[in-house]
Structure formats: C-alpha cells, structure tokens
C-alpha positions in Angstrom: 27.8 -10.3 -16.2 30.4 -13.0 -16.1 30.9 -12.5 -12.4 27.2 -12.9 -11.9 27.1 -16.1 -13.9 30.0 -17.6 -12.0 28.4 -16.7 -8.7 25.1 -18.4 -9.8 27.0 -21.6 -10.7 28.6 -21.5 -7.3 25.3 -21.1 -5.6 23.8 -24.1 -7.4 26.7 -26.2 -6.2 26.3 -24.9 -2.6 22.6 -25.7 -2.6 23.5 -29.3 -2.8 25.2 -29.1 0.6 23.5 -29.5 3.9 22.4 -26.2 5.4 24.7 -26.7 8.4 27.7 -26.8 6.0 26.7 -23.7 4.0 28.2 -21.1 6.3 31.4 -23.1 6.6 31.9 -23.3 2.9 31.4 -19.6 2.1 32.7 -16.3 3.4 30.4 -14.5 5.8 28.6 -11.6 4.4 26.8 -8.7 6.1 23.5 -7.2 5.1 21.7 -4.1 6.5 18.1 -4.8 7.4 15.1 -2.7 8.3 11.4 -3.4 9.2 8.7 -3.3 11.8 9.4 -4.8 15.2 6.7 -6.6 17.1 5.7 -4.6 20.2 6.7 -7.6 22.5 10.2 -7.6 21.1 12.8 -5.3 22.6 15.4 -5.7 19.8 15.9 -7.9 16.8 19.6 -8.2 17.7 18.5 -10.3 20.7 16.4 -12.8 18.8 17.7 -16.3 18.3 16.7 -16.1 14.7 19.4 -13.5 14.0 22.1 -15.9 15.3 20.4 -18.8 13.5 20.6 -17.1 10.1 24.3 -16.4 10.5 24.9 -20.0 11.4 22.8 -21.5 8.6 23.7 -19.0 5.8 26.8 -17.1 6.8 24.8 -13.9 6.8 25.2 -11.3 9.5 22.2 -9.0 9.8 22.8 -5.5 10.9 19.4 -4.5 12.1 17.6 -1.1 12.2 14.1 -1.9 13.2 11.2 0.3 14.3 8.0 0.0 16.2 5.0 -0.8 14.0 3.8 2.8 14.4 7.1 4.4 13.7 7.7 2.1 10.7 4.8 3.6 8.8 6.6 6.9 8.8 10.2 5.7 8.6 9.8 3.5 5.6 8.7 6.5 3.6 11.7 8.5 4.8 14.1 5.8 3.8 12.9 5.7 0.3 12.7 9.5 0.1 16.4 9.8 1.2 17.5 6.9 -1.1 19.4 5.5 1.8 17.7 2.1 1.9 18.9 -1.1 3.5 19.9 -4.2 1.7 16.9 -6.2 2.9 13.5 -5.5 4.3 12.1 -7.9 6.8 8.6 -7.7 8.4 8.2 -4.9 5.8 4.4 -4.7 5.8 4.4 -3.0 2.4 1.0 -2.8 0.8 0.9 -4.3 -2.6 0.6 -0.9 -4.2 3.6 0.4 -2.1 5.7 -2.5 -3.3 4.7 -1.9 -6.9 5.5 1.8 -6.6 8.9 1.3 -4.9 9.7 -1.4 -7.4 8.8 0.6 -10.4 11.0 3.4 -9.1 14.0 1.1 -9.0 14.3 0.7 -5.2 13.2 -3.0 -4.9 14.8 -5.8 -6.9 12.5 -7.8 -9.2 12.7 -11.4 -7.9 11.3 -13.1 -11.1 14.7 -14.4 -12.4 15.9 -15.5 -8.9 12.7 -17.4 -8.3 12.9 -19.1 -11.7 16.5 -20.1 -11.2 16.8 -20.8 -7.5 13.3 -20.6 -6.0 12.5 -24.3 -5.5 10.5 -23.7 -2.3 9.0 -20.4 -3.6 7.7 -22.1 -6.7 6.3 -25.0 -4.7 4.4 -22.6 -2.4 3.1 -20.6 -5.5 1.8 -23.9 -6.9 0.1 -24.8 -3.6 -1.6 -21.4 -3.3 -1.7 -19.5 -6.6 -3.0 -16.4 -4.7 0.5 -15.9 -3.2 2.0 -15.4 -6.7 -1.0 -13.4 -8.0 -0.8 -10.9 -5.1 3.0 -10.7 -5.2 2.9 -9.9 -8.9 2.8 -6.2 -9.5 0.9 -4.7 -12.5 4.2 -4.5 -14.5 4.6 -8.3 -14.1 7.4 -8.1 -11.6 7.5 -9.7 -8.2 9.1 -7.2 -5.8 8.6 -9.1 -2.5 7.3 -12.3 -0.9 4.2 -12.8 1.3 3.3 -14.7 4.4 0.5 -17.2 4.1 -1.3 -20.0 5.9 -3.7 -22.6 4.7 -4.6 -23.5 8.3 -8.4 -23.2 8.4 -8.5 -21.2 11.6 -6.5 -18.5 9.9 -8.7 -18.3 6.8 -12.1 -17.4 8.4 -13.1 -15.2 11.3 -13.4 -16.8 14.7 -17.0 -16.4 15.7 -18.5 -18.1 18.8 -21.9 -18.7 20.4 -22.5 -20.3 23.8 -23.7 -23.8 23.1 -24.2 -24.5 26.8 -26.7 -21.6 27.0 -28.6 -23.1 24.1 -28.7 -26.5 25.8 -29.7 -24.9 29.1 -32.7 -23.4 27.4 -33.8 -26.6 25.7 -33.1 -25.3 22.2 -31.4 -26.7 19.1 -28.2 -25.1 17.7 -29.3 -22.5 15.1 -29.2 -23.5 11.5 -31.2 -20.6 10.0 -31.6 -16.9 10.6 -35.1 -17.7 12.1 -33.5 -20.2 14.5 -30.9 -17.6 15.5 -33.6 -15.1 16.3 -35.3 -17.6 18.5 -32.1 -18.4 20.3 -31.2 -14.7 20.9 -34.6 -13.9 22.3 -34.2 -16.8 24.7 -30.8 -15.5 25.7 -32.4 -12.1 26.4 -35.5 -13.3 28.3 -34.4 -16.4 30.2 -31.7 -17.3 32.6 -29.4 -18.8 30.0 -26.4 -19.0 32.2 -28.5 -20.4 35.1 -27.1 -18.1 37.7 -30.6 -17.1 39.0 -30.6 -13.7 37.2 -32.5 -13.6 33.9 -31.3 -10.1 33.1 -27.5 -10.3 33.1 -27.0 -12.0 29.8 -26.0 -10.0 26.6 -27.2 -12.0 23.6 -24.7 -10.6 21.1 -22.0 -7.9 21.4 -19.5 -6.7 18.8 -19.8 -6.9 15.0 -20.2 -10.7 14.7 -23.7 -10.4 13.3 -22.7 -8.4 10.2 -20.9 -11.3 8.7 -23.3 -14.0 10.0 -26.3 -12.2 8.5 -24.7 -11.3 5.2 -23.4 -14.9 4.6 -26.8 -16.2 5.5 -28.3 -13.9 2.8 -25.9 -15.4 0.2 -23.1 -12.8 0.3 -19.8 -14.4 1.2 -17.8 -11.9 3.3 -15.7 -11.8 6.5 -16.0 -8.1 7.1 -18.6 -5.7 8.4 -17.6 -3.2 5.6 -20.3 -2.6 3.1 -17.6 -1.1 0.8 -16.3 -4.7 0.3 -17.0 -6.5 -3.0 -18.2 -9.9 -3.7 -18.8 -11.9 -6.8 -22.5 -11.9 -7.8 -23.0 -14.4 -10.5 -19.3 -13.9 -11.3 -19.5 -10.1 -11.5 -17.7 -7.9 -8.9 -20.4 -6.1 -6.9 -20.2 -3.7 -3.9 -22.0 -5.3 -1.0 -23.7 -2.1 0.0 -25.2 -1.6 -3.5 -26.9 -5.1 -3.4 -30.6 -5.2 -2.6 -29.8 -7.8 0.0 -27.9 -5.2 1.9 -31.2 -3.5 2.7 -32.4 -6.8 4.2 -29.3 -7.1 6.3 -29.9 -3.6 7.6 -33.5 -4.4 8.5 -32.5 -7.5 10.4 -29.7 -5.7 12.3 -32.2 -2.9 13.2 -34.7 -5.4 14.5 -32.0 -7.1 16.6 -30.9 -3.7 18.0 -34.4 -2.4 18.6 -35.4 -5.6 20.5 -32.3 -5.7 22.7 -30.7 -8.7 21.1 -27.7 -6.7 19.9 -25.7 -5.0 22.6 -26.7 -1.3 22.6 -23.0 -0.4 23.1 -21.9 -2.3 20.0 -21.1 0.8 17.9 -19.5 2.9 20.7 -17.6 0.5 23.0 -13.9 0.0 22.8 -12.2 -3.4 22.3 -11.2 -3.4 26.0 -14.8 -2.8 27.1 -16.1 -5.6 24.9 -13.4 -8.0 26.2 -14.3 -7.1 29.8 -17.9 -8.2 29.2 -16.7 -11.4 27.6 -14.4 -12.0 30.6 -17.4 -11.8 32.9 -19.1 -14.6 30.9 -22.1 -12.5 30.1 -22.0 -12.4 26.2 -23.7 -15.2 24.3 -22.1 -14.6 20.9 -19.0 -12.7 19.8 -15.9 -12.7 17.7 -12.5 -13.5 19.3 -9.4 -15.5 18.4 -10.5 -18.1 21.0 -12.9 -18.1 23.9 -10.2 -19.1 26.4 -8.4 -15.9 25.9 -11.1 -14.0 27.8 -13.5 -16.5 29.3 -12.8 -18.4 32.5 -11.7 -22.0 32.5 -15.2 -22.9 33.6 -17.0 -21.2 30.6 -14.4 -21.2 27.8 -15.3 -24.6 26.5 -19.1 -23.8 26.4 -18.8 -22.2 23.0 -19.1 -23.5 19.5 -18.0 -22.1 16.2 -20.8 -19.8 14.9 -21.6 -19.4 11.2 -23.0 -21.0 8.1 -26.7 -20.2 8.5 -29.3 -20.3 5.8 -32.3 -18.1 5.3 -35.4 -17.6 3.2 -33.2 -15.7 0.8 -30.4 -18.3 0.5 -30.4 -22.1 1.1 -26.6 -22.5 0.9 -24.5 -22.6 4.1 -21.5 -20.3 3.6 -18.7 -18.9 5.7 -16.6 -16.2 4.1 -13.0 -17.3 3.9 -9.8 -16.0 2.4 -7.1 -17.9 0.5 -5.0 -17.7 3.6 -2.6 -15.0 2.2 -1.6 -11.9 4.1 -2.5 -8.6 2.6 1.0 -7.2 2.7 4.5 -7.9 1.3 6.6 -9.4 4.1 10.1 -9.3 2.7 11.9 -7.5 -0.2 15.4 -7.2 -1.5 16.7 -3.7 -2.4 18.5 -3.1 -5.7 21.5 -1.9 -3.8 21.9 -5.3 -2.1 25.4 -6.6 -3.1 24.5 -10.2 -2.6 21.1 -10.8 -4.1 21.6 -14.6 -4.7 22.7 -15.3 -1.2 19.9 -13.2 0.2 17.3 -14.9 -1.9 18.6 -18.3 -1.0 17.8 -17.5 2.6 14.3 -16.1 1.8 13.5 -19.1 -0.3 14.4 -21.4 2.6 11.8 -19.7 4.8 9.1 -21.0 2.4 10.2 -24.6 3.0 8.5 -26.6 5.7 11.6 -26.5 7.8 12.1 -22.8 7.2 8.5 -22.0 7.9 8.6 -23.9 11.2 11.8 -22.0 12.1 10.3 -18.7 11.1 7.1 -19.3 13.1 8.5 -20.8 16.4 12.2 -21.2 16.2 14.5 -24.3 16.4 13.5 -27.7 17.6 14.1 -28.1 21.4 14.5 -24.3 21.6 11.0 -22.9 20.7 9.2 -26.3 20.4 9.7 -30.0 20.9 8.1 -33.2 19.7 5.8 -34.9 22.2 5.4 -37.7 19.8 6.9 -37.2 16.4 5.1 -40.3 15.0 1.7 -38.8 15.6 2.9 -35.2 15.0 2.1 -33.9 18.5 4.3 -31.2 19.8 4.5 -28.5 22.5 6.2 -25.2 23.1 9.5 -25.0 24.9 9.9 -22.2 27.5 12.8 -21.4 29.8 12.1 -22.5 33.4 12.3 -18.9 34.7 10.0 -17.5 32.0 7.0 -15.8 33.6 5.4 -14.1 30.6 3.1 -15.7 28.0 4.1 -18.3 25.3 3.5 -15.7 22.6 5.8 -13.1 24.4 8.6 -15.7 24.4 8.0 -16.6 20.7 8.1 -13.0 19.3 10.3 -11.5 22.0 13.1 -14.0 22.1 12.8 -16.4 19.1 11.7 -15.0 15.8 11.1 -11.9 13.6 7.3 -12.0 13.0 6.2 -11.1 9.5 8.6 -13.3 7.5 7.7 -15.0 4.3 6.6 -18.3 5.8 3.8 -20.5 4.5 2.1 -23.0 6.8 0.2 -25.5 4.7 -2.2 -28.3 5.7 0.9 -30.5 5.7 3.1 -28.2 7.7 5.4 -30.0 10.1 3.7 -28.7 13.2 0.1 -28.5 11.8 -1.0 -31.4 14.1 -2.7 -29.3 16.8 -1.8 -29.6 20.5 -3.1 -28.2 23.7 -6.1 -25.8 23.4 -5.5 -25.8 19.6 -6.9 -29.3 19.3 -10.3 -27.9 20.3 -9.9 -25.0 17.9 -8.9 -27.4 15.1 -11.9 -29.6 15.8 -14.3 -26.7 15.8 -13.1 -25.5 12.4 -13.0 -29.0 10.9 -16.5 -29.8 12.0 -18.4 -26.5 11.7 -16.5 -24.1 9.4 -14.4 -25.8 6.7 -17.3 -27.6 5.0 -18.9 -24.2 4.3 -16.0 -22.1 3.3 -16.8 -19.8 0.4 -14.1 -17.5 -1.1 -14.4 -13.8 -0.4 -13.4 -11.3 -3.0 -9.6 -11.4 -3.1 -7.2 -8.6 -2.5 -6.0 -7.1 -5.8 -3.2 -4.8 -6.8 -4.0 -1.5 -8.4 -1.9 0.4 -11.0 -1.0 4.0 -10.4 -3.7 5.1 -12.9 -6.3 3.0 -11.1 -5.2 4.5 -7.7 -5.5 8.0 -9.2 -9.0 7.1 -10.5 -10.4 6.3 -7.1 -8.3 8.7 -5.0 -10.5 9.8 -2.2 -13.4 7.7 -3.3 -12.4 4.7 -1.1 -12.1 6.8 2.1 -15.3 8.7 1.4 -17.3 5.5 0.7 -16.0 3.8 3.9 -16.8 6.9 6.0 -20.3 7.4 4.6 -21.3 3.7 4.7 -20.1 3.3 8.3 -22.1 6.3 9.4 -25.2 5.3 7.5 -25.2 1.8 8.9 -25.1 3.1 12.4 -28.0 5.5 11.7 -30.1 2.8 10.1 -29.4 0.1 12.7 -30.1 2.3 15.8 -33.2 3.8 14.1 -32.0 7.4 13.7 -33.1 7.0 10.0 -35.7 4.9 8.4 -34.3 2.2 6.2 -37.4 2.1 4.0 -37.4 5.8 3.5 -33.7 6.3 3.3 -32.7 3.4 1.1 -33.0 5.3 -2.3 -31.0 8.2 -0.9 -28.4 5.8 0.4 -27.9 4.3 -3.0 -27.9 7.7 -4.8 -25.3 9.0 -2.4 -23.0 6.0 -3.0 -23.2 6.7 -6.7 -22.5 10.4 -6.2 -19.4 9.6 -4.1 -18.1 7.4 -7.0 -19.2 3.8 -6.1 -19.6 2.8 -9.8 -16.1 4.1 -10.7 -14.8 2.3 -7.6 -16.3 -1.0 -8.7 -15.1 -0.5 -12.3 -11.5 0.0 -11.2 -11.6 -3.1 -8.9 -13.2 -5.2 -11.6 -10.4 -4.3 -14.0 -7.8 -5.2 -11.3 -9.7 -8.4 -10.5 -9.6 -9.5 -14.1 -5.8 -8.8 -14.2 -5.4 -10.7 -11.0 -7.2 -13.8 -12.4 -5.1 -13.6 -15.5 -1.8 -13.7 -13.6 0.0 -17.0 -14.1 
C-alpha cells in the first residue's frame, strides 16, 4: 500500500510537467496490448501512434492485435486461458462483456483512478453523462472507457433525397408524409433526372423509409428494427407493440405495392444498392455521404432527408443518439503492473489534444492548419500516397477505437472540404429536430438470463413478419392481432420489463 501511495504522489508531480518532458523524467515501461485491428491496417507496430505513445509517456506497447473477425473469437480465448494482456485497445467489449469480465476480476475498476487522476475523463463525463452511465456496470464499477462524439453528423443517420429532382418536377421539398408520397409518385412517373427516360428512376431504395415514417408517426428511432424501444409518455415501449407500428406497415406496403419502394429492397446486398446509387438512379437512400457513390455532377443534388410530420404527429423529429459508441473501447487488466501510468495515458486521450491525436495523428503529420484563426484545417498525406485519406489515417497513423471524445468545441471540429457541406446539411435540416432515441443500457447477469433467447427470437420474427406484411404476402389488417399475440408468446413483455428495469438503473447512475 505504501508503495502505491508513493507512486501516486510521484504521478501527481509528473502531471504538472509538459507532456514532452514526461518520458524523459521517468523510466520507460512496457505493456502488452491486444485488440481488434482495422482491416486497412497491416500492423499496429507500424502505426505512428505507437511511437508517439512511447515518446509522450515512456510506454512501449508490445502489440498482439487481431482482425475484427478473429478478435471476436480470440478475446474469449484470452479470458478463458487467463493469459490476458496488460491493456486492451480497440477492445469492442459489449457493456455486458465488460461487466462480466470485470466482475470475474480480469478488468481493473477505474473508479478510484478516475477520481484521483482523471481530469479529462471527468470533464468528458460532465459534458456527456451518457458516457459515464454506459461505462458504469451494474455493480457500480467502471471497467473501461468509451469513444464518443457530439458532432451532429455522428448522432443521427445520414439520409438523403434528391432535391434537384424535386425542383426539376416543380415540387416543394416534402414537409409531411403526404408531401413525400406526392414527391415519390412524381419520381416514379416523370423524368425526374431529365435524361429523356421517365422509367429509369428508382424513387427509394434501402431501408431509409422505416426511420422516416416511424419518426413522422411520432416514434423517435434511427433503426428499422421493430424490437427497439422508445419512450411513450416516459414509459419504455417496444416499437412493434405500438398501434402506430401498424400504420407504419400499411404505409410501407402502399409504397411497395405502388412501386415507390425498390422491389429489391429486402433482398439486395449493400454492394447492389451502392451500384444503383452510383448510377445516379436512386431518389432517396441512406449513405454516409452522397459523394461516396454519386458522381461529382450529382453528389451535391441531395439534401438531408428527415423530420416529416403527419396526421398522427405534428412534431418534426429525427431520432438521434447521445453520440456515445455502444462498446467499451479500452480497458486495463488487473494484472497490469503500472495502472497509474496506463490510466494517465488513457485519460490524455479524452483531452482535446489527445482526441485529435487519437483521431488523425499529430499536427503536420496527419493534419495541418490551413488557417488556425478560423479553425480550418486539412489532411496531410505523403506525396507518394495513392490510396484514400481514410486508408492513410487508419493504416499509418492511429489505432481506431480509442477512448476519444470529439465535442462541439473539438479542436478540428470546424469542417473543411466536403465536410463543410455535410456540416451545413445537419445544422440546417437535422439538428433542430433531434429527438433522443432509447439509450443503450447495461443488463445484469440475471437480466440477461431472463431474456436469454427472447431477443434473438423477437428480432428474427419481426424481421420476417415485416417483409411479409410489406410485400403483401400477409394481410396487415387480418394478421395484426396474430402478430401481437406472437410477440407476447415469444416473451416481448418480459423483454420490455427487463429493459425498463435496466433503463431506470441507467437513469439513476450519477
């Protein structure tokens, strides 16, 4: 105990030193590290972040990383063998996994370290309380830290509709579900892209309408899953059990039957959808940004799509999250011989400087100021680099999946390049209508046991039933009662009860 107290006092003194002096003032330590490697990265050992951590903190990282697919298997094997590393980076632990591994004594509770040394961690927790709530396991311990972002484009889905087509047809941008129907009919019947062929346009493809319609009906969500919950008058409610879900199914069926929704929506692959988008034939879809698939000529014809009202709901809403990832990014093992030194590094990544470094590397290496006074910046790429910007970022600069937090006042938040357009789209058409979706919550072991199998069965049944209803294989009117009864027989009420209990605990977390 005395040794630990002395080391803590030394750490406090060292924290007053500039980061560049830290490694010079202390002996270099070595930590073993494991986690999931991005597919664009050949080896963590080659990343500039590894050398930067040694320079800043005097910490040498001996890396044993795995592909994302292999990691799902290997992490379980590590814990089963008891031969676990000192530190997990890009861990991707579910909240329940972290709680389980922590309760078994594999992961170090960070509560005391945060209280004593976590200046940046506490600041981030204050900015976004969901970070702390989700990181807190049911036993009250924090076994790992989470990545988050309060940048609007990361909080809501990226849905787009071709505004130029709308203007070509002499219509107004849709504000209601009735307006949307009129627009999509025009997309189907008229030469919206003005290429002389009135039959080559696909009004909508992909699952974008699920969210648009449900939000318009007054159900805030950003998923097509009817198993998801939402707060109905403050009470957790399964979306598929709400009477409005029947209305959603009826509207979707109408759109499908009338050829407004791509008939391949439920069977096409992501690549097949992207190919249609790249041809400039799809009027509305979900994609990170139109320019990723559209040509330079058509990419800027789109506008953010969402926030419609209807006869059932007069409030514009766009389902948005708190900006917190749904996995634990980093964790320290109980076998780590240098927990304070390790946590000091992790805490730094929650700072503005650390988050910038963790996202895009050092200044003039991964990025540079174009005009620091106005906050405009651009990426830095080697002259001989022939791959994408993203491939350079995650293949040469940083370990993705670190505990970084990019807030609205993040150093590099001021958008540049194509992101200026993206930022303006969200600022003008999305942020004013953000409505919180049901948060991710952590379940106890007993709660997990209570719904074991129910979650999977519900998802499978609802997914299949939605397709049958929408494509007309089963009558919605005649099948609705059976649909509801089957949900209950599977265990929907128990599922909601468990998540309600977890939600109340989540809201009570300080």
